[in-house]
C-alpha positions as CSV (number, residue, x, y, z in Angstrom):
1,M,128.8,79.7,152.1
2,D,129.0,83.3,153.1
3,R,132.4,85.0,152.0
4,S,132.1,88.8,153.4
5,H,133.7,88.5,155.7
6,F,137.0,87.8,153.4
7,D,136.2,91.5,152.6
8,W,138.7,92.4,156.0
9,P,142.0,94.1,155.2
10,F,143.6,91.3,156.3
11,L,143.2,89.5,153.4
12,D,143.8,90.3,149.5
13,A,141.9,90.2,146.6
14,A,144.4,86.7,146.1
15,H,142.6,84.8,149.0
16,R,139.1,85.7,148.1
17,A,139.3,84.7,144.6
18,L,141.2,81.0,146.6
19,A,138.0,81.0,149.6
20,A,135.5,80.9,145.8
21,E,137.8,78.4,144.2
22,A,137.4,76.2,147.6
23,D,134.1,76.6,147.8
24,R,133.5,75.3,143.6
25,W,135.2,72.6,144.6
26,A,133.6,71.7,147.9
27,T,130.8,72.0,146.9
28,G,131.2,69.4,144.3
29,A,132.9,67.6,146.3
30,V,130.3,66.7,148.8
31,Q,127.7,66.2,145.9
32,R,129.5,63.7,144.2
33,R,129.9,61.6,147.9
34,K,125.6,62.2,149.1
35,T,125.1,61.1,144.8
36,E,127.6,58.0,145.2
37,A,126.1,57.6,148.7
38,E,122.5,57.9,147.9
39,I,122.9,54.8,144.4
40,R,124.2,53.2,147.6
41,E,122.4,52.7,150.0
42,P,118.9,54.6,149.4
43,G,117.0,56.3,152.1
44,S,118.0,58.8,155.1
45,R,120.4,60.9,155.6
46,A,121.4,57.8,159.0
47,R,121.7,55.4,156.3
48,H,124.1,58.3,154.4
49,D,126.3,58.9,157.9
50,D,126.7,54.6,158.3
51,Y,128.0,55.2,154.2
52,L,130.1,57.9,155.4
53,K,131.7,55.8,158.0
54,A,132.1,52.7,156.3
55,N,134.4,54.3,153.7
56,V,136.3,57.4,155.1
57,D,139.2,55.2,154.2
58,A,138.6,55.6,150.5
59,I,137.0,59.3,151.0
60,C,139.5,60.6,152.6
61,R,142.6,59.4,149.7
62,R,140.1,60.2,147.0
63,H,140.0,64.0,148.7
64,V,143.4,64.0,148.9
65,A,144.3,63.1,145.3
66,S,140.7,65.8,144.4
67,L,143.0,68.9,145.9
68,G,146.1,67.9,144.4
69,A,144.1,67.8,141.1
70,A,142.1,71.2,141.5
71,G,145.8,73.1,142.9
72,L,144.3,73.6,146.1
73,L,147.5,71.0,148.3
74,R,150.5,73.2,146.4
75,H,149.7,75.5,149.7
76,C,150.8,73.0,152.0
77,V,153.9,73.3,150.4
78,P,156.9,76.1,149.5
79,A,156.7,76.7,145.2
80,R,160.7,75.4,145.3
81,F,158.7,72.2,145.6
82,G,155.7,72.7,143.2
83,G,153.9,74.9,146.2
84,A,152.1,77.4,145.9
85,S,154.3,80.5,147.1
86,P,157.5,81.0,147.9
87,R,157.6,79.8,151.7
88,V,153.8,78.6,152.6
89,D,151.2,81.8,153.0
90,S,149.4,81.3,156.6
91,R,146.4,83.2,155.0
92,S,146.0,81.1,152.4
93,L,146.0,77.6,154.7
94,C,143.2,79.3,157.3
95,V,140.2,80.6,153.9
96,L,141.5,77.4,152.7
97,R,140.1,75.8,156.0
98,E,137.4,77.2,157.1
99,T,135.9,77.0,153.8
100,L,136.3,73.2,153.6
101,A,134.8,72.9,157.0
102,W,131.7,74.7,156.6
103,H,131.5,72.6,153.9
104,D,133.1,68.8,155.1
105,G,134.7,67.9,158.4
106,L,136.8,65.4,156.6
107,A,137.6,67.9,153.4
108,D,139.2,70.6,156.1
109,F,141.0,67.2,157.5
110,A,142.5,65.6,154.3
111,F,143.7,69.3,153.3
112,A,145.1,70.4,156.9
113,M,146.7,66.7,157.5
114,Q,148.5,67.2,154.1
115,G,150.2,70.5,155.1
116,L,150.8,69.1,158.6
117,G,152.6,65.4,157.7
118,A,155.1,67.9,154.7
119,G,155.3,70.6,157.3
120,P,158.7,69.1,158.8
121,I,160.4,68.2,155.2
122,A,159.5,71.4,154.0
123,L,161.6,73.2,157.1
124,A,165.0,70.5,157.4
125,V,164.7,70.6,153.6
126,D,166.7,73.0,151.2
127,S,167.4,71.8,148.2
128,D,165.3,68.7,145.2
129,D,168.0,66.4,146.5
130,H,167.6,66.2,150.0
131,P,165.9,62.1,150.1
132,A,162.7,63.2,151.5
133,A,162.5,65.9,149.1
134,H,160.4,63.8,146.6
135,W,157.6,63.7,148.9
136,L,156.7,67.2,149.4
137,G,156.1,67.1,145.1
138,D,153.9,64.3,146.3
139,V,151.8,65.9,148.4
140,A,150.8,69.1,146.1
141,Q,149.4,66.9,143.8
142,G,147.7,64.5,145.7
143,R,149.8,61.8,144.6
144,A,151.3,60.8,148.4
145,V,149.1,61.2,151.9
146,A,150.8,62.7,154.6
147,A,151.2,61.8,158.1
148,F,152.9,63.9,161.7
149,A,154.0,60.9,164.1
150,L,154.2,62.4,167.5
151,S,152.3,61.7,170.0
152,E,152.5,58.6,172.3
153,P,150.2,56.5,174.5
154,D,151.9,58.8,178.0
155,A,153.3,61.7,176.0
156,G,150.6,63.4,174.0
157,S,150.7,66.6,175.6
158,D,154.3,66.6,177.5
159,V,156.6,65.9,174.4
160,G,159.1,65.2,176.7
161,A,158.0,61.9,178.0
162,M,158.4,60.6,174.1
163,T,160.2,56.9,175.1
164,S,160.6,56.4,171.2
165,R,163.5,55.6,170.1
166,A,165.7,56.0,167.0
167,V,169.3,55.0,166.8
168,R,172.2,54.7,164.3
169,D,173.4,51.6,162.8
170,G,176.1,52.1,159.7
171,S,174.3,54.3,157.3
172,D,170.7,53.4,158.2
173,W,168.4,54.4,161.4
174,I,167.1,52.0,163.7
175,I,163.7,53.0,165.0
176,D,161.0,51.2,167.7
177,G,158.6,52.2,170.3
178,C,154.5,53.6,169.6
179,K,152.9,56.5,168.2
180,T,148.7,56.4,168.8
181,W,146.0,59.0,168.1
182,I,147.9,59.7,164.9
183,S,145.8,60.7,161.7
184,N,145.9,59.1,158.7
185,G,147.1,56.3,160.2
186,G,146.3,53.4,158.3
187,I,146.4,55.5,154.7
188,A,149.6,57.4,155.5
189,D,151.6,56.7,152.4
190,F,154.9,58.5,154.7
191,Y,155.1,59.6,158.3
192,C,157.1,62.2,160.1
193,V,158.1,60.5,163.0
194,F,159.5,62.0,166.3
195,A,161.7,59.4,168.4
196,R,164.6,60.5,170.3
197,T,168.4,59.3,169.2
198,S,170.0,60.9,172.9
199,D,169.3,61.1,176.5
200,E,169.3,64.1,176.6
201,P,166.8,65.2,179.2
202,G,163.3,66.0,178.0
203,A,163.1,67.5,174.8
204,R,165.8,67.6,173.4
205,G,167.0,64.5,172.3
206,I,164.6,64.3,170.5
207,S,164.8,63.8,165.9
208,A,162.4,64.5,163.2
209,F,162.5,61.1,160.3
210,V,160.9,60.3,157.1
211,V,159.4,56.7,157.1
212,P,157.1,55.2,154.3
213,A,155.0,53.2,155.1
214,D,155.7,50.9,154.1
215,A,159.6,50.7,155.7
216,P,159.9,47.4,157.5
217,G,159.3,47.5,161.1
218,L,156.7,49.1,160.9
219,K,153.2,48.2,162.0
220,V,149.2,49.7,162.2
221,A,149.0,47.9,165.7
222,Q,145.1,49.3,166.0
223,R,142.8,51.6,164.1
224,I,141.0,53.6,166.2
225,D,137.5,54.9,165.7
226,V,135.7,58.0,167.3
227,I,133.5,60.7,166.9
228,A,133.8,62.2,164.5
229,P,134.4,59.1,161.8
230,H,138.1,59.8,159.9
231,P,141.8,57.7,159.8
232,L,143.2,56.8,163.0
233,A,145.6,55.2,164.0
234,R,148.1,53.5,167.2
235,L,151.6,53.1,165.2
236,E,154.0,50.0,166.4
237,F,158.4,50.8,165.0
238,A,159.6,47.2,166.0
239,G,163.2,48.1,164.3
240,C,162.4,50.0,162.1
241,R,165.4,50.4,159.8
242,V,165.4,53.4,157.7
243,P,168.5,55.2,155.8
244,A,170.6,58.3,157.3
245,G,168.7,60.1,154.7
246,A,165.3,59.4,156.4
247,L,166.6,62.3,159.0
248,L,164.9,65.8,159.0
249,G,167.7,68.2,159.4
250,N,170.2,67.3,162.4
251,P,169.7,65.0,165.4
252,G,167.9,66.7,167.7
253,E,166.1,69.4,166.5
254,G,163.1,67.0,166.5
255,F,161.3,69.2,169.0
256,K,162.2,72.3,167.0
257,L,160.5,71.1,164.0
258,A,157.7,69.5,165.3
259,M,157.4,73.1,167.3
260,R,157.6,75.4,164.5
261,T,155.3,73.6,162.6
262,L,152.4,73.7,164.9
263,D,153.0,77.2,164.8
264,I,152.5,77.9,162.0
265,F,149.3,75.0,161.3
266,R,147.4,76.5,164.9
267,A,146.0,79.4,163.5
268,A,144.5,77.3,160.6
269,V,143.0,75.0,163.3
270,G,141.0,77.7,164.5
271,A,139.9,78.9,160.7
272,A,138.7,75.2,161.1
273,A,136.6,76.3,164.6
274,V,135.2,79.4,162.0
275,G,134.3,77.2,159.3
276,F,132.3,74.7,162.2
277,A,131.0,77.8,164.2
278,R,129.8,79.7,160.4
279,R,128.3,76.6,159.2
280,A,126.5,76.1,162.4
281,L,125.0,79.5,162.8
282,D,123.4,79.4,158.9
283,E,121.9,76.4,160.2
284,A,120.8,78.0,162.5
285,I,119.6,81.3,161.0
286,R,117.3,78.8,158.6
287,H,116.0,76.9,161.7
288,A,115.2,79.8,163.2
289,R,113.2,81.1,160.5
290,S,111.4,78.6,159.0
291,R,110.8,77.0,162.5
292,K,107.3,78.1,163.7
293,M,106.4,78.6,167.4
294,L,104.0,80.4,169.3
295,G,101.6,81.8,166.0
296,G,104.9,82.9,164.5
297,T,108.4,81.3,164.0
298,L,111.0,80.7,166.5
299,G,113.3,83.7,164.7
300,E,110.1,86.1,166.1
301,R,111.4,85.1,170.0
302,D,113.5,87.4,172.0
303,I,115.3,84.5,173.7
304,A,116.4,83.6,169.9
305,R,117.3,86.5,168.4
306,A,119.7,87.0,171.8
307,M,121.3,83.6,171.4
308,L,121.7,84.5,167.5
309,G,123.5,87.2,168.8
310,E,125.8,85.8,170.5
311,M,127.5,83.4,168.5
312,A,128.4,85.7,165.5
313,A,129.8,87.9,167.8
314,D,132.0,84.6,169.4
315,I,132.3,84.1,166.0
316,D,134.0,87.1,164.4
317,A,135.6,87.3,167.5
318,A,137.6,84.2,167.0
319,A,137.8,84.5,163.2
320,L,139.5,88.5,163.7
321,L,142.4,86.1,166.2
322,V,142.7,84.0,163.8
323,Y,143.0,85.8,160.0
324,R,145.5,88.6,162.7
325,A,147.6,86.0,162.9
326,A,148.1,84.2,159.9
327,W,148.6,87.6,158.3
328,T,151.4,88.6,160.9
329,R,153.0,85.6,159.8
330,D,152.9,86.3,156.2
331,V,153.3,90.2,156.1
332,K,155.4,91.1,159.7
333,R,156.6,88.3,159.1
334,G,157.0,87.9,163.3
335,R,157.0,85.0,165.7
336,T,153.2,84.2,166.4
337,T,153.8,81.7,168.9
338,K,151.5,83.2,171.0
339,E,148.8,84.7,168.2
340,A,148.6,81.5,166.6
341,A,147.9,80.2,169.8
342,M,145.6,82.8,171.2
343,A,143.7,82.2,167.8
344,K,143.5,78.7,168.4
345,L,142.3,78.7,172.1
346,T,139.5,81.2,170.6
347,A,138.3,79.9,168.0
348,T,138.2,76.0,169.3
349,E,136.3,77.1,172.2
350,S,133.9,79.6,171.1
351,A,132.8,76.9,168.3
352,Q,131.8,74.8,170.4
353,R,130.0,77.3,172.6
354,V,128.0,77.9,169.2
355,I,127.8,75.0,167.7
356,D,126.6,73.9,170.9
357,N,123.6,76.9,171.1
358,A,122.4,76.0,167.4
359,V,121.9,72.4,168.7
360,Q,119.7,73.9,171.3
361,L,118.0,76.7,168.8
362,H,116.9,72.4,167.0
363,G,115.3,71.4,170.1
364,A,115.0,67.2,169.5
365,R,115.7,67.5,166.1
366,G,119.1,69.2,166.6
367,V,120.3,65.9,168.2
368,A,118.6,63.3,165.3
369,R,121.7,61.8,163.5
370,G,122.2,62.4,160.6
371,E,121.3,66.1,160.9
372,S,124.1,68.9,159.7
373,V,124.3,70.7,163.6
374,E,124.5,67.6,164.9
375,R,127.5,66.2,163.1
376,L,129.4,69.7,163.6
377,Y,128.5,68.8,167.5
378,R,130.6,65.5,167.0
379,E,133.4,67.1,165.0
380,I,134.1,70.5,166.8
381,R,135.0,68.8,169.9
382,A,138.2,67.3,169.1
383,L,139.6,70.7,167.6
384,R,140.0,71.2,171.3
385,I,142.6,68.4,171.7
386,Y,144.2,68.0,168.8
387,E,147.6,70.3,168.1
388,G,147.5,71.3,171.4
389,A,144.9,71.1,174.1
390,T,142.7,74.2,175.2
391,E,144.8,73.9,178.3
392,V,148.2,74.0,177.2
393,Q,147.7,76.3,174.7
394,K,146.5,78.7,177.9
395,L,150.0,78.1,179.6
396,I,151.7,79.1,176.0
397,I,150.5,82.2,176.1
398,G,151.0,82.7,179.4
399,R,154.5,81.4,178.9
400,E,154.7,84.1,176.0
401,L,153.4,87.1,177.7
402,L,156.3,86.4,180.6
403,R,158.8,86.2,178.2
404,P,161.4,89.4,178.1
405,P,161.0,92.6,176.1
406,A,162.4,91.9,173.2
407,A,165.8,94.7,173.3
């Protein structure tokens, strides 16, 4: 992976060292998986893809444990709970996600979900005495797999339409409802679950809870198969009982916790998209240099050079927005709702175009199962939807632009 863009002034020497560390980890992890696949299923790349799909749960759990052992998951939690810095460093998240995504979408997924699932706990818990605090140390060490359970069948982009409920029963809370499209569903050790605790309209009556995977009344109702394999499930809560200490923050603060978590991690979604796009560009350049055409190579044709030039410009423009958002949060300590939305919107949409062009440059080979660009084509699509769809990002940016100027 070319890391020259990490010399940009948004980043410092520690971030560049972190990128190199992640590069080494990912190179080894991907090679180990490929070797294991060949041992079990000798043959074609398509068989390796079959192996990945069949073993996605085990691979994700192994990635989490390995990322924890390597110290990379420490960047997902604050230092007081075993993390790498006093507060989660957005630039570190972006550097790690871009690097991991360049190598392997499942490695990026495993890292990202640890941060997202632990995010509400880190924001709500202010001491080691809180009953949920131990999960943060387990996340940082790779001992526990985390998940973020917000979406429902009729409440995705519209969080205010949530119908899951939690009611107080003595010293416990009882949760009923359904959550769907939950990443790490079925393999997580705990879920950050959002449910209504009052009849206030919209998002004002929503609270957040930490629910262990073995909590009575919690069931993995359906595993969901998607175009880029990763653990995904529908969860059902039927009289799911959790202790009072499972509540994060105060009743009614769940929506704010969810949005603050997404503000931290949304720019990192853009970083993952940049990683996918950079890999697609690298694959396209390699192919253009070697593909024989009309007495020369594909790379000698003007149309190919124009496509590559546009792809490179799109990637750097997206990366600049991603690292601006992360730098603003880390250094300026400013509110970055608008900047993070711009980063995610631009990076994911640009990456879709870049990867589509890479497939086009590969011709028929680009849609062959097992090719890198074919895998990237499947992996990029979800990023334009999760953690706020493209259309939602546009609304967020517009709303922020119309806010009255700060005094």
